[in-house]
C-alpha positions as CSV (number, residue, x, y, z in Angstrom):
1,X,53.1,45.7,-24.9
2,X,52.0,42.6,-26.6
3,X,49.7,44.6,-28.9
4,X,52.5,47.0,-29.6
5,X,54.8,44.2,-30.5
6,X,52.2,42.8,-32.8
7,X,51.7,46.1,-34.6
8,X,55.4,46.6,-35.0
9,X,56.7,43.3,-36.1
10,X,53.8,40.7,-36.8
11,X,51.2,42.9,-38.5
12,X,53.3,43.8,-41.5
13,X,54.2,40.1,-42.0
14,X,50.5,39.2,-42.0
15,X,49.7,42.0,-44.4
16,X,52.3,40.8,-46.8
17,X,50.8,37.3,-46.7
18,X,47.3,38.6,-47.0
19,X,48.1,40.8,-49.9
20,X,50.2,38.3,-52.0
21,X,48.6,35.0,-51.1
22,X,45.2,33.3,-50.4
23,X,46.6,31.7,-47.1
24,X,44.4,32.4,-44.0
25,X,45.6,35.4,-42.0
26,X,44.3,37.0,-38.7
27,X,41.7,39.8,-39.0
28,X,43.8,42.8,-39.8
29,X,41.1,45.4,-39.9
30,X,41.7,48.5,-41.9
31,X,45.0,49.1,-43.6
32,X,46.6,52.5,-42.4
33,X,48.8,54.9,-44.4
34,X,52.3,53.5,-44.8
35,X,51.4,49.9,-43.6
36,X,51.7,48.4,-47.2
37,X,55.1,49.9,-47.6
38,X,56.2,48.3,-44.2
39,X,54.7,45.0,-45.3
40,X,56.9,45.0,-48.5
41,X,59.8,44.0,-46.2
42,X,58.2,40.7,-45.7
43,X,57.3,40.0,-49.5
44,X,60.1,37.3,-49.7
45,X,58.7,35.5,-46.7
46,X,55.3,35.3,-48.4
47,X,57.2,34.0,-51.4
48,X,58.8,31.2,-49.2
49,X,55.4,30.2,-48.0
50,X,54.1,29.8,-51.6
51,X,57.3,28.0,-52.5
52,X,57.1,25.6,-49.5
53,X,53.5,24.6,-50.7
54,X,54.9,24.1,-54.3
55,X,57.8,22.1,-53.0
56,X,55.5,19.9,-51.0
57,X,53.2,19.3,-53.8
58,X,56.1,18.5,-56.2
59,X,57.3,15.9,-53.7
60,X,53.9,14.4,-53.2
61,X,53.1,14.2,-57.0
62,X,56.6,12.9,-58.0
63,X,55.4,9.7,-59.1
64,X,52.8,11.1,-61.6
65,X,53.4,11.6,-65.3
66,X,55.4,14.8,-65.9
67,X,52.6,16.6,-67.7
68,X,50.0,15.9,-65.1
69,X,52.4,16.9,-62.3
70,X,53.1,20.1,-64.1
71,X,49.4,20.8,-64.5
72,X,48.8,20.2,-60.7
73,X,51.7,22.5,-59.7
74,X,50.5,25.2,-62.1
75,X,46.9,24.9,-60.5
76,X,48.3,25.0,-57.0
77,X,50.5,28.0,-57.9
78,X,47.6,30.0,-59.2
79,X,45.5,28.8,-56.1
80,X,48.1,30.1,-53.7
81,X,48.1,33.7,-55.3
82,X,44.4,33.8,-56.1
83,X,45.4,34.5,-59.6
84,X,46.3,38.0,-58.4
85,X,49.4,38.3,-60.6
86,X,47.8,36.6,-63.6
87,X,45.0,39.1,-63.5
88,X,47.6,42.0,-63.6
89,X,49.3,40.3,-66.5
90,X,46.2,40.0,-68.6
91,X,45.1,43.6,-67.9
92,X,48.7,44.8,-68.6
93,X,48.8,42.8,-71.9
94,X,45.7,44.7,-73.2
95,X,47.1,48.1,-72.3
96,X,50.8,47.8,-73.0
97,X,50.5,46.2,-76.4
98,X,47.8,48.6,-77.7
99,X,48.7,51.2,-80.3
100,X,47.4,54.0,-78.1
101,X,48.8,57.0,-76.4
102,X,49.9,56.6,-72.7
103,X,46.7,58.0,-71.2
104,X,44.5,55.8,-73.2
105,X,46.6,52.8,-72.1
106,X,46.1,53.8,-68.4
107,X,42.4,54.0,-69.2
108,X,42.6,50.4,-70.6
109,X,44.2,49.2,-67.5
110,X,41.3,50.2,-65.6
111,X,38.9,48.4,-67.9
112,X,37.6,45.0,-66.3
113,X,37.1,43.6,-69.8
114,X,39.7,41.5,-71.4
115,X,40.8,41.8,-75.1
116,X,42.7,39.7,-77.6
117,X,46.1,40.7,-76.2
118,X,45.1,39.4,-72.8
119,X,43.9,36.0,-74.0
120,X,47.0,35.7,-76.2
121,X,49.6,36.5,-73.8
122,X,47.8,34.7,-71.0
123,X,47.7,31.5,-73.0
124,X,51.3,31.7,-73.9
125,X,52.5,32.3,-70.3
126,X,50.4,29.6,-68.8
127,X,51.6,27.2,-71.5
128,X,55.2,28.1,-70.8
129,X,54.8,27.8,-67.1
130,X,53.1,24.4,-67.4
131,X,55.8,23.1,-69.7
132,X,58.5,24.3,-67.3
133,X,56.8,22.8,-64.3
134,X,56.4,19.5,-66.2
135,X,60.2,19.5,-66.7
136,X,60.6,18.4,-63.0
137,X,62.3,21.6,-61.6
138,X,64.1,21.1,-58.3
139,X,61.8,21.3,-55.2
140,X,64.3,23.7,-53.9
141,X,64.0,26.0,-56.9
142,X,60.2,25.9,-56.4
143,X,60.8,26.9,-52.7
144,X,63.1,29.7,-53.5
145,X,61.9,31.2,-56.9
146,X,58.6,32.8,-55.5
147,X,60.7,34.7,-52.8
148,X,63.3,35.8,-55.4
149,X,60.5,37.2,-57.6
150,X,58.8,39.0,-54.8
151,X,62.1,40.5,-53.7
152,X,62.8,41.5,-57.3
153,X,59.5,43.4,-57.4
154,X,60.8,45.9,-54.8
155,X,63.4,47.2,-57.3
156,X,60.9,48.6,-59.9
157,X,58.7,49.7,-57.1
158,X,61.5,52.0,-55.9
159,X,62.9,53.0,-59.3
160,X,59.7,54.0,-61.1
161,X,56.9,56.4,-59.9
162,X,53.2,55.3,-59.7
163,X,51.4,55.9,-62.9
164,X,48.3,56.6,-60.9
165,X,48.0,57.9,-57.4
166,X,45.2,55.6,-56.2
167,X,45.1,51.9,-55.6
168,X,47.3,49.4,-53.8
169,X,50.0,49.6,-56.3
170,X,50.6,53.3,-55.4
171,X,50.2,52.6,-51.7
172,X,52.8,49.8,-51.9
173,X,55.5,51.8,-53.6
174,X,59.0,52.4,-52.4
175,X,59.1,49.1,-50.6
176,X,61.7,48.4,-48.0
177,X,64.5,46.7,-50.0
178,X,67.2,46.1,-47.5
179,X,65.0,44.1,-44.8
180,X,63.7,42.2,-47.8
181,X,67.1,41.4,-49.1
182,X,68.1,39.8,-45.8
183,X,65.1,37.4,-46.1
184,X,65.8,36.8,-49.9
185,X,69.6,36.1,-49.3
186,X,69.3,32.3,-48.9
187,X,67.5,32.1,-52.1
188,X,70.0,34.3,-53.9
189,X,72.8,32.3,-52.4
190,X,71.6,28.9,-53.6
191,X,70.3,30.2,-57.0
192,X,72.5,33.2,-58.1
193,X,71.9,32.7,-61.9
194,X,68.2,32.4,-61.4
195,X,68.2,35.5,-59.2
196,X,70.1,37.4,-61.9
197,X,67.7,36.3,-64.7
198,X,64.6,37.3,-62.5
199,X,66.0,40.7,-61.6
200,X,67.2,41.5,-65.1
201,X,63.9,40.3,-66.7
202,X,61.7,42.4,-64.3
203,X,63.7,45.5,-64.5
204,X,63.9,45.5,-68.3
205,X,60.0,44.8,-68.5
206,X,59.5,47.5,-65.9
207,X,61.5,50.1,-67.9
208,X,59.5,49.1,-71.1
209,X,56.2,49.4,-69.3
210,X,56.9,52.7,-67.7
211,X,57.7,54.1,-71.1
212,X,54.5,52.8,-72.6
213,X,52.5,54.3,-69.6
214,X,54.1,57.7,-69.6
215,X,56.8,57.1,-67.1
216,X,55.2,55.2,-64.2
217,X,53.8,51.7,-63.2
218,X,50.6,50.4,-61.7
219,X,49.7,47.5,-59.6
220,X,48.5,45.6,-62.7
221,X,52.1,45.9,-64.1
222,X,53.6,44.7,-60.8
223,X,51.5,41.6,-61.3
224,X,52.7,41.1,-64.8
225,X,56.4,41.4,-63.6
226,X,55.8,38.7,-61.0
227,X,54.3,36.3,-63.7
228,X,57.1,37.0,-66.2
229,X,59.8,36.9,-63.5
230,X,58.6,33.6,-62.4
231,X,58.8,32.2,-66.0
232,X,62.3,33.6,-66.5
233,X,63.3,32.1,-63.3
234,X,62.0,28.7,-64.2
235,X,63.6,28.8,-67.6
236,X,66.9,29.4,-66.1
237,X,66.5,27.1,-63.3
238,X,65.4,24.1,-65.4
239,X,68.2,24.7,-67.9
240,X,70.7,24.9,-65.0
241,X,69.4,21.6,-63.5
242,X,69.4,19.7,-66.8
243,X,73.0,20.7,-67.5
244,X,74.1,19.4,-64.1
245,X,75.3,22.7,-62.7
């Protein structure tokens, strides 16, 4: 009975944490068909774990100069995700910005080498994220934003088909939105305008990326959506905080 309960409730949570973060998880063995879809319900909880670490680090480094604190927060954020989403952003930049037909863009997505678009986009995104983190965002925003973004990811996962039928991106498609929404509701309640900015940014970029890839999305594009959704959320959250709203 205990093993059944673990497989039913706990295992999908640990799969989500193991997939989206570098936090230690129990030995999960081989991932079976359909398990990544079930794990998607817990994406926001994985986001709260990342956000909790960021909020704690922000509190511990509050006395440091803003630029240094921002750099430390950025490094911790990247460490918590193993740069999984950043890697997707770099690969997506090379493919989506190239003047090639969709089939060739998909081939570029599978190429491990990085081109000029990857370096340019990666530099700008990291610079923006560092500057926003150096603007002393609220620890509550840092707690909630990763959860909002990982809930928002489920929308393009359900709306757009997989551009390729292999890989974790395809296996994670059609995520479980409604259970995930319940976990994300506190973050949406406290930061509604941030949530709106995140969802709008991710859906607009997903639509553009799908057109560039012939109608579908890949796991790399999901990673790019997470990175750019976080930047959009930080922009709105920092602006909102500075204007006293």
